[in-house]
N, C-alpha and C positions, 0 to 999 in steps of 0.2 A: 510450616513447610508442607505443601501438598505433594505427596508422593505420586509418581506416575501411575502406579497401580490403582490409585484412588479415583482416577479419572475414568469415566465410563466411555469405553471405546465406541460404542454404538451411538453415543449422544454428543460426540465431538462437533464443534463448529467446523463446517467444511471450509469456510472462508473467514479469516480474521483480518481486519483492516486496522492499521495503526496510524495515528497522527502523532508525529514525533516532535513534541513541543517541549521547550524549556532548555535547549542547549545553551543559549546565550546566558540566561539567568543562572543556570547551574555553574557555568564557568565564572561568572562575575562574583558569585559567592565565594569562590576559591581564589579570587584575586587574579584570574586569568582573563584573556580576551575572548570575544565571541568565536573567533576562529578555532580556538582550542576546544570550545564546547561542541562546535560542529564536527570537528575531527573525532572526538570521543563518541559523539552520537552516531557517526558513520560506522565506527568500529562496533558499536553495540548492535547495529543491524545484523551483523554476522552472528553475534552471540544469540540473539533472539530468533533469528531464522533457523539456526541449527537446532535450537530447543523446540521450536514449533514443529519442525520436521520430525524430531524425536517423539513428540507427543502424538503425531499422526494427523495434524492439520493438513488439508490439501492445498490451500492457497493462503499465502500471507502477503497482503498489500501494504506497502509503506509509502507515506507521503513525503517524498524526498525533496521536491522542489515544485512549488505551485506557480500558476500563471501570475499570481499577485506578487510573488517574490522578486519579480523584475523591478518592482518599485523600491526595493531596498537600496542602500548606498552602493555605489559601483564597486567600491573596494570589497564589500561583502559578497556581491554577486560574482566578482572575479574569483574569489576564494571558493565559493560554492561550485563554480564551474570546474574547479580542479578536483572536486570530490569523486567524480566517476573514475578518474585515473588512480586516485588513492585507494578507492574501493577495489578496483581491478588488481592492484599490486598487493594489497594487504589482506583482502578477504575472499577474493574469487576462488582461489585454490581450495581453501577449506570448504567453501560452499559447494564447489564442484565435487570434491571428494565425499561430501555428504549426500550426493546424488540429487541435489536440488537443482531445479531448472530455473533460470533467470529470464524474465520478460520485462519489457518496459511499456508503460502506458502513458500517453500524453502526446503533445505536439513535438515534432522533430524539425520543423522548418525554421525555428529560431535558435536551434542548437548548432554550435560551430561544427565544422566538418570533422575535426578530430574526435569530439565527443560522440557524434553520430556513429562514426566508425567503431568506437570503443563499445558502444551499446550493441551494435550489430555483432561485434566479435563475441561479447559475453552471451548473447542470445544463441549464436551459432554453436559456441563451444559446449553449451549445456543443454541443447535442444533435445538430446536423446536421454537425458537423465529421467529416472522414473519416480523420483521422490516428490516432495512438495514443490509447488510453483512459488517462487519469490517474485512478486509483481512490484516493480519499482516505478512509482508514479512520478515522472520527471517532466517538468513544464506541463503539469496537469492542472486543470480546473474543470469542475463538473459543468458549469454553465457553458464554457467554451466547448466542451465535449458534446453537450446537447445541441448547441447551435450547429456544430459540425454534422451531427446526425440529421438534423432537419434539412440542411443544405444538400447532403448526399441523397437523401430519400426524395427530396423535391426534384432533383435533377433526373432521377430515374422515372418519376411520374411524368415530367415534362417530355422525356424521350419516348415515353410510351412503354417502357420495359416493366413498369409496375403500376397497378391501379390504386387509386386512393382507398378503395374498399379492402384491398389486400393488406393494408398497413395495420399491424397489431403490435402487441408488446414484444413478440419475438423479432419483429422487423427492427424495432429500436435497438434491441440487445445485439443484433447482428452487426450494427453499425457503430456501436460504442468502441472506445479505445480498448475496453476490457473484453472484447468479443471472445467468447469461448470460456470465460470464467464464470463461476456461479455467483449468485447474489451474496452479499455480505451477511454473515450470521452474527458476528460480534465485532463491534467497533470499539477500540480502546484509544483514548486520548490521554496523554500524560500532561503533567505540570499544572493541573487544576482548572484549565479552561474548559467550558462546557458548551461548545458549539461545533458545527461541522466544517466551517471554513471552506465551503465550496468543494467538498471532497466526496466523491462517489455518491452523489445525491440520488440518482436512480438506483444504484446498486444497494444503497442502505435503506431501502423502503421499509423492510421489516427486520432490520438489524436490532440486536440488543446492544445497549450502550454501556460502556464502563469508563468512568472518568476518575482518574487518580491524580492526586497532588504531586506525586513523585515525578521529577523531571526525567526526560527520556534517557540521558546517560546513566541514571541511577535505577532505571527499570530493568530488573534482572530476570533470570529464568523462573525463580520462585514467584515473582509477581505475575508472570504470564500464566503459570499454572493456577494461581489463585483466581485470576480473571476467568479462565476456562472453567474452573470448578464452580464459580458463582454462576456463570452462564448455564451450566448444566442443572442448576437448581432453580432456574426461572421457568415460568409457565408461558411458553410461546403459543399464542392463539391465532396469529395471522388474520386478525379481524373477526374470527369466529369465537365459539364458546367451547370450553372443555369441562367435562364433569369433574 
């Protein structure tokens, strides 16, 4: 168990991103259905968010629902669309009381009116909180995000409000769904898979990766601390050389 005081405050990752994998498999091994796994996984978001805030992480991004998740069976999609309400009822008070600010990244045009209103309510309620930002990526896909950026910038060029020569990395970042958030320092994926799955591709350009076989509902505070501790003992060069 890594104690908090063992983590170097000056070398904490500013932005940690999580791919919450393994809910269904975790539930199946316990003789339960996938919905049970997703519910326990949603509750674990609160646990890990509060711990990340306690550690001193500035931004925690969680991959809650991807653009590809629409391809799942309709019964499972219908259940997942109920998760924002469950999250609001069961977790938002504790997150708000921990001074954590909630934001959502991703498309909203395919989300029903009720859930869009709920997302806006959570963002408004916590907008003045001064602790960590919990960035919930919902109906998010990085390729979709980049296509959206290209379209928005192209429209500005066409209108004459932006020149092609003015386009740089900051231009792209200003048009991402994650506008205003720092690049990812540490990406953690649970349940043994070792791929990005169309998640924060631009933002993960120089991230350190941590892959664990532990399924998301079983990923606890001590595992987050261990991942941060391991991150602090890596040599990040950003394409350069260090002595």
